[in-house]
Structure formats: structure tokens, C-alpha cells
N, CA, C, O and the ligand as a Tripos MOL2 file, in Angstrom:
@<TRIPOS>MOLECULE
protein
  261   259    66     0     0
PROTEIN
NO_CHARGES

@<TRIPOS>ATOM
      1 N          -1.6840    9.5300   -4.4120 N.3       1 MET1
      2 CA         -0.4860    9.0040   -5.0930 C.3       1 MET1
      3 C          -0.9270    7.6930   -5.8330 C.2       1 MET1
      4 O          -0.4850    7.4300   -6.9520 O.2       1 MET1
      5 N          -1.7510    6.9350   -5.2200 N.am      2 LYS2
      6 CA         -2.2470    5.6830   -5.8230 C.3       2 LYS2
      7 C          -3.1010    5.9710   -7.0690 C.2       2 LYS2
      8 O          -2.9080    5.3770   -8.1300 O.2       2 LYS2
      9 N          -4.0410    6.8930   -6.9010 N.am      3 ASN3
     10 CA         -4.9690    7.1870   -8.0140 C.3       3 ASN3
     11 C          -4.4520    8.1940   -9.0040 C.2       3 ASN3
     12 O          -4.6800    8.0810  -10.2090 O.2       3 ASN3
     13 N          -3.7440    9.1950   -8.4780 N.am      4 ALA4
     14 CA         -3.3660   10.3110   -9.3440 C.3       4 ALA4
     15 C          -2.0050   10.0020  -10.0940 C.2       4 ALA4
     16 O          -1.6640   10.6370  -11.0920 O.2       4 ALA4
     17 N          -1.2670    8.9960   -9.5500 N.am      5 LYS5
     18 CA          0.0960    8.6990  -10.0770 C.3       5 LYS5
     19 C           0.9520    9.9290  -10.0650 C.2       5 LYS5
     20 O           1.6860   10.2060  -11.0140 O.2       5 LYS5
     21 N           0.8520   10.6780   -8.9680 N.am      6 LEU6
     22 CA          1.5830   11.9180   -8.8000 C.3       6 LEU6
     23 C           2.1090   12.0080   -7.3690 C.2       6 LEU6
     24 O           1.3980   11.7480   -6.3980 O.2       6 LEU6
     25 N           3.3970   12.3920   -7.2810 N.am      7 CYS7
     26 CA          3.9820   12.4800   -5.9640 C.3       7 CYS7
     27 C           3.4100   13.7200   -5.2790 C.2       7 CYS7
     28 O           3.3920   14.8130   -5.8450 O.2       7 CYS7
     29 N           2.9390   13.5170   -4.0340 N.am      8 PRO8
     30 CA          2.3570   14.6720   -3.2960 C.3       8 PRO8
     31 C           3.4230   15.5940   -2.7730 C.2       8 PRO8
     32 O           3.1280   16.7170   -2.3630 O.2       8 PRO8
     33 N           4.6660   15.1390   -2.7790 N.am      9 LYS9
     34 CA          5.7500   15.9810   -2.2430 C.3       9 LYS9
     35 C           6.5080   16.7830   -3.2610 C.2       9 LYS9
     36 O           6.9610   17.8870   -2.9590 O.2       9 LYS9
     37 N           6.6630   16.2610   -4.4690 N.am     10 CYS10
     38 CA          7.4560   17.0120   -5.4470 C.3      10 CYS10
     39 C           6.7590   17.0640   -6.7950 C.2      10 CYS10
     40 O           7.3550   17.5360   -7.7640 O.2      10 CYS10
     41 N           5.5170   16.5980   -6.8960 N.am     11 ASP11
     42 CA          4.6740   16.6660   -8.1040 C.3      11 ASP11
     43 C           5.2870   15.9040   -9.2840 C.2      11 ASP11
     44 O           4.9830   16.2070  -10.4380 O.2      11 ASP11
     45 N           6.1530   14.9090   -9.0020 N.am     12 SER12
     46 CA          6.7020   14.1130  -10.0620 C.3      12 SER12
     47 C           5.7310   13.0150  -10.4940 C.2      12 SER12
     48 O           4.9880   12.4720   -9.6760 O.2      12 SER12
     49 N           5.7470   12.6890  -11.8180 N.am     13 HIS13
     50 CA          4.9080   11.5490  -12.2650 C.3      13 HIS13
     51 C           5.7070   10.2540  -12.3730 C.2      13 HIS13
     52 O           5.1980    9.2350  -12.8420 O.2      13 HIS13
     53 N           6.9610   10.3050  -11.9360 N.am     14 ASP14
     54 CA          7.8270    9.1580  -11.9890 C.3      14 ASP14
     55 C           7.5940    8.2570  -10.7730 C.2      14 ASP14
     56 O           8.3900    8.2260   -9.8350 O.2      14 ASP14
     57 N           6.4930    7.5350  -10.8210 N.am     15 ILE15
     58 CA          6.0810    6.7300   -9.6710 C.3      15 ILE15
     59 C           6.3580    5.2680   -9.9430 C.2      15 ILE15
     60 O           5.8920    4.7300  -10.9480 O.2      15 ILE15
     61 N           7.1020    4.6170   -9.0780 N.am     16 LEU16
     62 CA          7.3140    3.1510   -9.1890 C.3      16 LEU16
     63 C           6.3080    2.3910   -8.3230 C.2      16 LEU16
     64 O           6.0840    2.7380   -7.1630 O.2      16 LEU16
     65 N           5.7110    1.3580   -8.8980 N.am     17 ARG17
     66 CA          4.7020    0.6070   -8.1880 C.3      17 ARG17
     67 C           5.2630   -0.8130   -7.9570 C.2      17 ARG17
     68 O           5.6060   -1.5130   -8.9090 O.2      17 ARG17
     69 N           5.3480   -1.2180   -6.6960 N.am     18 LEU18
     70 CA          5.8630   -2.5310   -6.2670 C.3      18 LEU18
     71 C           4.6970   -3.3300   -5.6540 C.2      18 LEU18
     72 O           4.3300   -3.1080   -4.5000 O.2      18 LEU18
     73 N           4.1360   -4.2360   -6.4140 N.am     19 PRO19
     74 CA          2.9670   -4.9410   -5.9480 C.3      19 PRO19
     75 C           3.2920   -6.0870   -5.0270 C.2      19 PRO19
     76 O           4.3840   -6.6530   -5.0800 O.2      19 PRO19
     77 N           2.3380   -6.4290   -4.1770 N.am     20 GLY20
     78 CA          2.4040   -7.6350   -3.3760 C.3      20 GLY20
     79 C           3.4640   -7.6660   -2.3060 C.2      20 GLY20
     80 O           3.8600   -8.7440   -1.8610 O.2      20 GLY20
     81 N           3.9350   -6.5110   -1.8830 N.am     21 GLN21
     82 CA          4.9240   -6.4970   -0.7740 C.3      21 GLN21
     83 C           4.1750   -6.6230    0.5880 C.2      21 GLN21
     84 O           3.1620   -5.9690    0.8380 O.2      21 GLN21
     85 N           4.7340   -7.4940    1.4340 N.am     22 TYR22
     86 CA          4.1310   -7.5520    2.7410 C.3      22 TYR22
     87 C           4.5240   -6.3830    3.6100 C.2      22 TYR22
     88 O           5.6740   -5.9440    3.6490 O.2      22 TYR22
     89 N           3.5160   -5.9030    4.3030 N.am     23 SER23
     90 CA          3.8210   -4.7300    5.1630 C.3      23 SER23
     91 C           4.7120   -5.1580    6.3610 C.2      23 SER23
     92 O           4.7930   -6.3280    6.7350 O.2      23 SER23
     93 N           5.3690   -4.1270    6.9280 N.am     24 GLY24
     94 CA          6.1220   -4.3500    8.1350 C.3      24 GLY24
     95 C           5.2120   -4.5700    9.3190 C.2      24 GLY24
     96 O           5.6450   -4.9740   10.3980 O.2      24 GLY24
     97 N           3.9660   -4.3020    9.0970 N.am     25 ASN25
     98 CA          2.9350   -4.5210   10.1690 C.3      25 ASN25
     99 C           2.7070   -5.9910   10.3630 C.2      25 ASN25
    100 O           2.1920   -6.6600    9.4680 O.2      25 ASN25
    101 N           3.0930   -6.5310   11.5580 N.am     26 SER26
    102 CA          3.0410   -7.9980   11.7080 C.3      26 SER26
    103 C           1.6470   -8.5190   11.7400 C.2      26 SER26
    104 O           1.3850   -9.6490   11.3280 O.2      26 SER26
    105 N           0.7290   -7.6920   12.2340 N.am     27 ALA27
    106 CA         -0.7210   -8.0780   12.2550 C.3      27 ALA27
    107 C          -1.2470   -8.2800   10.8910 C.2      27 ALA27
    108 O          -1.9520   -9.2520   10.6190 O.2      27 ALA27
    109 N          -0.8970   -7.3240    9.9770 N.am     28 ALA28
    110 CA         -1.3360   -7.4510    8.6010 C.3      28 ALA28
    111 C          -0.7070   -8.6600    7.9380 C.2      28 ALA28
    112 O          -1.3450   -9.3620    7.1530 O.2      28 ALA28
    113 N           0.5540   -8.8920    8.2680 N.am     29 GLN29
    114 CA          1.3190  -10.0320    7.6990 C.3      29 GLN29
    115 C           0.6230  -11.3360    8.0530 C.2      29 GLN29
    116 O           0.4430  -12.2060    7.2010 O.2      29 GLN29
    117 N           0.2440  -11.4640    9.2750 N.am     30 SER30
    118 CA         -0.3860  -12.7490    9.7500 C.3      30 SER30
    119 C          -1.7420  -12.9650    9.0590 C.2      30 SER30
    120 O          -2.2410  -14.0890    9.0010 O.2      30 SER30
    121 N          -2.3150  -11.9110    8.5510 N.am     31 GLN31
    122 CA         -3.6000  -12.0210    7.8880 C.3      31 GLN31
    123 C          -3.4160  -12.1730    6.3940 C.2      31 GLN31
    124 O          -4.4000  -12.1770    5.6550 O.2      31 GLN31
    125 N          -2.1610  -12.3030    5.9180 N.am     32 ASN32
    126 CA         -1.8710  -12.4420    4.4860 C.3      32 ASN32
    127 C          -2.2850  -11.2540    3.6440 C.2      32 ASN32
    128 O          -2.6250  -11.3780    2.4680 O.2      32 ASN32
    129 N          -2.2470  -10.0840    4.2960 N.am     33 LEU33
    130 CA         -2.5350   -8.8600    3.5430 C.3      33 LEU33
    131 C          -1.2260   -8.3130    2.9510 C.2      33 LEU33
    132 O          -0.2460   -8.0710    3.6560 O.2      33 LEU33
    133 N          -1.2580   -8.1350    1.6620 N.am     34 ALA34
    134 CA         -0.0970   -7.6340    0.9870 C.3      34 ALA34
    135 C          -0.3010   -6.1990    0.5360 C.2      34 ALA34
    136 O          -1.2620   -5.8940   -0.1700 O.2      34 ALA34
    137 N           0.5820   -5.3400    0.9340 N.am     35 ALA35
    138 CA          0.4590   -3.9000    0.5680 C.3      35 ALA35
    139 C           1.2600   -3.6040   -0.7110 C.2      35 ALA35
    140 O           2.3840   -4.0720   -0.8910 O.2      35 ALA35
    141 N           0.6570   -2.8370   -1.5560 N.am     36 THR36
    142 CA          1.3500   -2.3470   -2.7390 C.3      36 THR36
    143 C           2.0950   -1.0840   -2.3340 C.2      36 THR36
    144 O           1.5480   -0.2080   -1.6640 O.2      36 THR36
    145 N           3.3640   -1.0070   -2.7570 N.am     37 GLN37
    146 CA          4.1370    0.2290   -2.4510 C.3      37 GLN37
    147 C           4.2360    1.1000   -3.6300 C.2      37 GLN37
    148 O           4.4680    0.6180   -4.7390 O.2      37 GLN37
    149 N           4.0650    2.4060   -3.4370 N.am     38 TYR38
    150 CA          4.2390    3.4460   -4.4410 C.3      38 TYR38
    151 C           5.3520    4.3040   -4.0730 C.2      38 TYR38
    152 O           5.3080    4.9840   -3.0480 O.2      38 TYR38
    153 N           6.4070    4.3040   -4.9070 N.am     39 ILE39
    154 CA          7.6560    5.0470   -4.5720 C.3      39 ILE39
    155 C           7.9530    6.0980   -5.6720 C.2      39 ILE39
    156 O           7.9760    5.7970   -6.8650 O.2      39 ILE39
    157 N           8.1790    7.3450   -5.2060 N.am     40 CYS40
    158 CA          8.5570    8.3630   -6.1220 C.3      40 CYS40
    159 C          10.0270    8.2540   -6.4690 C.2      40 CYS40
    160 O          10.8750    8.2720   -5.5760 O.2      40 CYS40
    161 N          10.3420    8.1410   -7.7390 N.am     41 CYS41
    162 CA         11.7400    7.9150   -8.1660 C.3      41 CYS41
    163 C          12.5240    9.2410   -8.1380 C.2      41 CYS41
    164 O          13.7510    9.2380   -8.2420 O.2      41 CYS41
    165 N          11.8210   10.3580   -8.0010 N.am     42 LYS42
    166 CA         12.5520   11.6240   -7.9780 C.3      42 LYS42
    167 C          13.0070   12.0060   -6.5760 C.2      42 LYS42
    168 O          14.1430   12.4390   -6.3820 O.2      42 LYS42
    169 N          12.0760   11.8370   -5.5550 N.am     43 CYS43
    170 CA         12.4730   12.3150   -4.2450 C.3      43 CYS43
    171 C          12.5380   11.1740   -3.2180 C.2      43 CYS43
    172 O          13.0440   11.3770   -2.1140 O.2      43 CYS43
    173 N          12.0160    9.9300   -3.5750 N.am     44 GLY44
    174 CA         12.1210    8.8360   -2.6960 C.3      44 GLY44
    175 C          10.9350    8.6620   -1.7380 C.2      44 GLY44
    176 O          10.9210    7.7510   -0.9100 O.2      44 GLY44
    177 N           9.9580    9.5380   -1.8640 N.am     45 TYR45
    178 CA          8.8350    9.4150   -0.9930 C.3      45 TYR45
    179 C           8.0380    8.1270   -1.3380 C.2      45 TYR45
    180 O           7.9040    7.7710   -2.5080 O.2      45 TYR45
    181 N           7.5150    7.4410   -0.2970 N.am     46 SER46
    182 CA          6.7600    6.1760   -0.5810 C.3      46 SER46
    183 C           5.5040    6.1310    0.2140 C.2      46 SER46
    184 O           5.3720    6.7070    1.2940 O.2      46 SER46
    185 N           4.5560    5.3960   -0.3900 N.am     47 GLU47
    186 CA          3.2550    5.1340    0.2530 C.3      47 GLU47
    187 C           2.9400    3.7020    0.1670 C.2      47 GLU47
    188 O           3.3770    3.0290   -0.7670 O.2      47 GLU47
    189 N           2.1880    3.1910    1.1120 N.am     48 GLU48
    190 CA          1.7450    1.7850    1.0930 C.3      48 GLU48
    191 C           0.2410    1.7650    1.0250 C.2      48 GLU48
    192 O          -0.4290    2.4710    1.7790 O.2      48 GLU48
    193 N          -0.3030    0.9550    0.1210 N.am     49 TRP49
    194 CA         -1.7330    0.8110    0.0210 C.3      49 TRP49
    195 C          -2.1010   -0.6740    0.0140 C.2      49 TRP49
    196 O          -1.4220   -1.4710   -0.6340 O.2      49 TRP49
    197 N          -3.1570   -1.0550    0.7200 N.am     50 PHE50
    198 CA         -3.6850   -2.3990    0.6160 C.3      50 PHE50
    199 C          -4.7450   -2.3780   -0.5050 C.2      50 PHE50
    200 O          -5.8340   -1.8200   -0.3660 O.2      50 PHE50
    201 N          -4.3640   -3.0090   -1.6030 N.am     51 ASP51
    202 CA         -5.1940   -2.9680   -2.7770 C.3      51 ASP51
    203 C          -6.3260   -4.0250   -2.7260 C.2      51 ASP51
    204 O          -7.3750   -3.8700   -3.3520 O.2      51 ASP51
    205 N          -6.0700   -5.1030   -1.9540 N.am     52 ASP52
    206 CA         -7.0480   -6.1540   -1.8550 C.3      52 ASP52
    207 C          -8.1240   -5.8360   -0.7970 C.2      52 ASP52
    208 O          -8.0780   -6.2940    0.3440 O.2      52 ASP52
    209 N          -9.0910   -5.0250   -1.2520 N.am     53 LEU53
    210 CA        -10.0830   -4.5370   -0.2490 C.3      53 LEU53
    211 C         -11.0160   -5.6310    0.1820 C.2      53 LEU53
    212 O         -11.6100   -5.5290    1.2550 O.2      53 LEU53
    213 N         -11.1780   -6.6870   -0.6110 N.am     54 LYS54
    214 CA        -12.0120   -7.8660   -0.2510 C.3      54 LYS54
    215 C         -11.3920   -8.5750    0.9600 C.2      54 LYS54
    216 O         -12.0550   -8.8900    1.9480 O.2      54 LYS54
    217 N         -10.0560   -8.8110    0.8190 N.am     55 GLU55
    218 CA         -9.3290   -9.4600    1.8780 C.3      55 GLU55
    219 C          -9.2830   -8.6270    3.2050 C.2      55 GLU55
    220 O          -9.3010   -9.1600    4.3140 O.2      55 GLU55
    221 N          -9.2220   -7.2710    2.9960 N.am     56 LEU56
    222 CA         -9.1970   -6.2820    4.0730 C.3      56 LEU56
    223 C         -10.6110   -6.3700    4.8110 C.2      56 LEU56
    224 O         -10.6650   -6.3170    6.0400 O.2      56 LEU56
    225 N         -11.6700   -6.4970    4.0780 N.am     57 ALA57
    226 CA        -13.0050   -6.5360    4.6730 C.3      57 ALA57
    227 C         -13.1530   -7.8820    5.4660 C.2      57 ALA57
    228 O         -13.7760   -7.9400    6.5260 O.2      57 ALA57
    229 N         -12.5350   -8.9650    4.8800 N.am     58 LYS58
    230 CA        -12.6000  -10.2660    5.5050 C.3      58 LYS58
    231 C         -11.8850  -10.2070    6.8630 C.2      58 LYS58
    232 O         -12.3670  -10.7160    7.8750 O.2      58 LYS58
    233 N         -10.7100   -9.5590    6.8320 N.am     59 THR59
    234 CA         -9.9140   -9.3870    8.0930 C.3      59 THR59
    235 C         -10.6580   -8.6000    9.1050 C.2      59 THR59
    236 O         -10.6520   -8.9380   10.2890 O.2      59 THR59
    237 N         -11.2860   -7.5830    8.6810 N.am     60 LYS60
    238 CA        -12.0700   -6.7220    9.5740 C.3      60 LYS60
    239 C         -13.1970   -7.4860   10.1990 C.2      60 LYS60
    240 O         -13.5250   -7.2700   11.3660 O.2      60 LYS60
    241 N         -13.7910   -8.3670    9.4550 N.am     61 GLU61
    242 CA        -14.8520   -9.2370    9.9200 C.3      61 GLU61
    243 C         -14.3630  -10.1200   11.0390 C.2      61 GLU61
    244 O         -15.0510  -10.3120   12.0420 O.2      61 GLU61
    245 N         -13.1180  -10.6820   10.8570 N.am     62 GLN62
    246 CA        -12.5580  -11.5830   11.7800 C.3      62 GLN62
    247 C         -12.1400  -10.8620   13.1110 C.2      62 GLN62
    248 O         -12.0360  -11.4950   14.1620 O.2      62 GLN62
    249 N         -11.9130   -9.5570   13.0280 N.am     63 GLN63
    250 CA        -11.4820   -8.7990   14.2200 C.3      63 GLN63
    251 C         -12.6300   -8.4470   15.1170 C.2      63 GLN63
    252 O         -12.4320   -7.9890   16.2410 O.2      63 GLN63
    253 N         -13.8200   -8.6560   14.6350 N.am     64 ARG64
    254 CA        -14.9610   -8.2610   15.5320 C.3      64 ARG64
    255 C         -15.0660   -9.1190   16.8030 C.2      64 ARG64
    256 O         -14.8640  -10.3320   16.7350 O.2      64 ARG64
    257 N         -15.3570   -8.5510   17.8870 N.am     65 PRO65
    258 CA        -15.5000   -9.2880   19.1250 C.3      65 PRO65
    259 C         -16.7030  -10.2450   19.0890 C.2      65 PRO65
    260 O         -16.9630  -10.9470   20.0670 O.2      65 PRO65
    261 ZN          8.5390   12.9130   -5.1330 Zn       66 ZN66
@<TRIPOS>BOND
     1     1     2 1
     2     2     3 1
     3     3     4 2
     4     3     5 am
     5     5     6 1
     6     6     7 1
     7     7     8 2
     8     7     9 am
     9     9    10 1
    10    10    11 1
    11    11    12 2
    12    11    13 am
    13    13    14 1
    14    14    15 1
    15    15    16 2
    16    15    17 am
    17    17    18 1
    18    18    19 1
    19    19    20 2
    20    19    21 am
    21    21    22 1
    22    22    23 1
    23    23    24 2
    24    23    25 am
    25    25    26 1
    26    26    27 1
    27    27    28 2
    28    27    29 am
    29    29    30 1
    30    30    31 1
    31    31    32 2
    32    31    33 am
    33    33    34 1
    34    34    35 1
    35    35    36 2
    36    35    37 am
    37    37    38 1
    38    38    39 1
    39    39    40 2
    40    39    41 am
    41    41    42 1
    42    42    43 1
    43    43    44 2
    44    43    45 am
    45    45    46 1
    46    46    47 1
    47    47    48 2
    48    47    49 am
    49    49    50 1
    50    50    51 1
    51    51    52 2
    52    51    53 am
    53    53    54 1
    54    54    55 1
    55    55    56 2
    56    55    57 am
    57    57    58 1
    58    58    59 1
    59    59    60 2
    60    59    61 am
    61    61    62 1
    62    62    63 1
    63    63    64 2
    64    63    65 am
    65    65    66 1
    66    66    67 1
    67    67    68 2
    68    67    69 am
    69    69    70 1
    70    70    71 1
    71    71    72 2
    72    71    73 am
    73    73    74 1
    74    74    75 1
    75    75    76 2
    76    75    77 am
    77    77    78 1
    78    78    79 1
    79    79    80 2
    80    79    81 am
    81    81    82 1
    82    82    83 1
    83    83    84 2
    84    83    85 am
    85    85    86 1
    86    86    87 1
    87    87    88 2
    88    87    89 am
    89    89    90 1
    90    90    91 1
    91    91    92 2
    92    91    93 am
    93    93    94 1
    94    94    95 1
    95    95    96 2
    96    95    97 am
    97    97    98 1
    98    98    99 1
    99    99   100 2
   100    99   101 am
   101   101   102 1
   102   102   103 1
   103   103   104 2
   104   103   105 am
   105   105   106 1
   106   106   107 1
   107   107   108 2
   108   107   109 am
   109   109   110 1
   110   110   111 1
   111   111   112 2
   112   111   113 am
   113   113   114 1
   114   114   115 1
   115   115   116 2
   116   115   117 am
   117   117   118 1
   118   118   119 1
   119   119   120 2
   120   119   121 am
   121   121   122 1
   122   122   123 1
   123   123   124 2
   124   123   125 am
   125   125   126 1
   126   126   127 1
   127   127   128 2
   128   127   129 am
   129   129   130 1
   130   130   131 1
   131   131   132 2
   132   131   133 am
   133   133   134 1
   134   134   135 1
   135   135   136 2
   136   135   137 am
   137   137   138 1
   138   138   139 1
   139   139   140 2
   140   139   141 am
   141   141   142 1
   142   142   143 1
   143   143   144 2
   144   143   145 am
   145   145   146 1
   146   146   147 1
   147   147   148 2
   148   147   149 am
   149   149   150 1
   150   150   151 1
   151   151   152 2
   152   151   153 am
   153   153   154 1
   154   154   155 1
   155   155   156 2
   156   155   157 am
   157   157   158 1
   158   158   159 1
   159   159   160 2
   160   159   161 am
   161   161   162 1
   162   162   163 1
   163   163   164 2
   164   163   165 am
   165   165   166 1
   166   166   167 1
   167   167   168 2
   168   167   169 am
   169   169   170 1
   170   170   171 1
   171   171   172 2
   172   171   173 am
   173   173   174 1
   174   174   175 1
   175   175   176 2
   176   175   177 am
   177   177   178 1
   178   178   179 1
   179   179   180 2
   180   179   181 am
   181   181   182 1
   182   182   183 1
   183   183   184 2
   184   183   185 am
   185   185   186 1
   186   186   187 1
   187   187   188 2
   188   187   189 am
   189   189   190 1
   190   190   191 1
   191   191   192 2
   192   191   193 am
   193   193   194 1
   194   194   195 1
   195   195   196 2
   196   195   197 am
   197   197   198 1
   198   198   199 1
   199   199   200 2
   200   199   201 am
   201   201   202 1
   202   202   203 1
   203   203   204 2
   204   203   205 am
   205   205   206 1
   206   206   207 1
   207   207   208 2
   208   207   209 am
   209   209   210 1
   210   210   211 1
   211   211   212 2
   212   211   213 am
   213   213   214 1
   214   214   215 1
   215   215   216 2
   216   215   217 am
   217   217   218 1
   218   218   219 1
   219   219   220 2
   220   219   221 am
   221   221   222 1
   222   222   223 1
   223   223   224 2
   224   223   225 am
   225   225   226 1
   226   226   227 1
   227   227   228 2
   228   227   229 am
   229   229   230 1
   230   230   231 1
   231   231   232 2
   232   231   233 am
   233   233   234 1
   234   234   235 1
   235   235   236 2
   236   235   237 am
   237   237   238 1
   238   238   239 1
   239   239   240 2
   240   239   241 am
   241   241   242 1
   242   242   243 1
   243   243   244 2
   244   243   245 am
   245   245   246 1
   246   246   247 1
   247   247   248 2
   248   247   249 am
   249   249   250 1
   250   250   251 1
   251   251   252 2
   252   251   253 am
   253   253   254 1
   254   254   255 1
   255   255   256 2
   256   255   257 am
   257   257   258 1
   258   258   259 1
   259   259   260 2
@<TRIPOS>SUBSTRUCTURE
     1 MET1         2 RESIDUE 1 A MET
     2 LYS2         6 RESIDUE 1 A LYS
     3 ASN3        10 RESIDUE 1 A ASN
     4 ALA4        14 RESIDUE 1 A ALA
     5 LYS5        18 RESIDUE 1 A LYS
     6 LEU6        22 RESIDUE 1 A LEU
     7 CYS7        26 RESIDUE 1 A CYS
     8 PRO8        30 RESIDUE 1 A PRO
     9 LYS9        34 RESIDUE 1 A LYS
    10 CYS10       38 RESIDUE 1 A CYS
    11 ASP11       42 RESIDUE 1 A ASP
    12 SER12       46 RESIDUE 1 A SER
    13 HIS13       50 RESIDUE 1 A HIS
    14 ASP14       54 RESIDUE 1 A ASP
    15 ILE15       58 RESIDUE 1 A ILE
    16 LEU16       62 RESIDUE 1 A LEU
    17 ARG17       66 RESIDUE 1 A ARG
    18 LEU18       70 RESIDUE 1 A LEU
    19 PRO19       74 RESIDUE 1 A PRO
    20 GLY20       78 RESIDUE 1 A GLY
    21 GLN21       82 RESIDUE 1 A GLN
    22 TYR22       86 RESIDUE 1 A TYR
    23 SER23       90 RESIDUE 1 A SER
    24 GLY24       94 RESIDUE 1 A GLY
    25 ASN25       98 RESIDUE 1 A ASN
    26 SER26      102 RESIDUE 1 A SER
    27 ALA27      106 RESIDUE 1 A ALA
    28 ALA28      110 RESIDUE 1 A ALA
    29 GLN29      114 RESIDUE 1 A GLN
    30 SER30      118 RESIDUE 1 A SER
    31 GLN31      122 RESIDUE 1 A GLN
    32 ASN32      126 RESIDUE 1 A ASN
    33 LEU33      130 RESIDUE 1 A LEU
    34 ALA34      134 RESIDUE 1 A ALA
    35 ALA35      138 RESIDUE 1 A ALA
    36 THR36      142 RESIDUE 1 A THR
    37 GLN37      146 RESIDUE 1 A GLN
    38 TYR38      150 RESIDUE 1 A TYR
    39 ILE39      154 RESIDUE 1 A ILE
    40 CYS40      158 RESIDUE 1 A CYS
    41 CYS41      162 RESIDUE 1 A CYS
    42 LYS42      166 RESIDUE 1 A LYS
    43 CYS43      170 RESIDUE 1 A CYS
    44 GLY44      174 RESIDUE 1 A GLY
    45 TYR45      178 RESIDUE 1 A TYR
    46 SER46      182 RESIDUE 1 A SER
    47 GLU47      186 RESIDUE 1 A GLU
    48 GLU48      190 RESIDUE 1 A GLU
    49 TRP49      194 RESIDUE 1 A TRP
    50 PHE50      198 RESIDUE 1 A PHE
    51 ASP51      202 RESIDUE 1 A ASP
    52 ASP52      206 RESIDUE 1 A ASP
    53 LEU53      210 RESIDUE 1 A LEU
    54 LYS54      214 RESIDUE 1 A LYS
    55 GLU55      218 RESIDUE 1 A GLU
    56 LEU56      222 RESIDUE 1 A LEU
    57 ALA57      226 RESIDUE 1 A ALA
    58 LYS58      230 RESIDUE 1 A LYS
    59 THR59      234 RESIDUE 1 A THR
    60 LYS60      238 RESIDUE 1 A LYS
    61 GLU61      242 RESIDUE 1 A GLU
    62 GLN62      246 RESIDUE 1 A GLN
    63 GLN63      250 RESIDUE 1 A GLN
    64 ARG64      254 RESIDUE 1 A ARG
    65 PRO65      258 RESIDUE 1 A PRO
    66 ZN66       261 GROUP 0 **** ****
């Protein structure tokens, strides 16, 4: 959905992108990770992607024992 800009449920190309939304995941929120939401305007299906892979890698590093 992120790369193809195509809804996997109804094959619509009418995809709305909402950048910088914080996830409902409180752990991700505390790490300042913002997930981009992709919403299909035809059927309402939505996906969340963390676009900031650099920040994601940094967080992963911090989670190591
Ligand atoms: Zn759809």
C-alpha cells in the first residue's frame, strides 16, 4: 500500500496519506516515532508505516540489553 499506492482490499488508487501521526503504540510514542497512515478513501482500509527508518534503527539500538 505504501509503495504501490494501491489498496490491497479493493484495488482502489484513491489512497490518502497522513504523515507524522503518532501511533497508538505507547512505546513507539515515547521514542518519538511517528507513523504515517495510509487510508483507502474507497473502503476505509488503513495501514500504518514508520517512514523514519533512521529513527527506528536508533530506537532498536537503544532497546538492546
Ligand atoms: Zn480499499
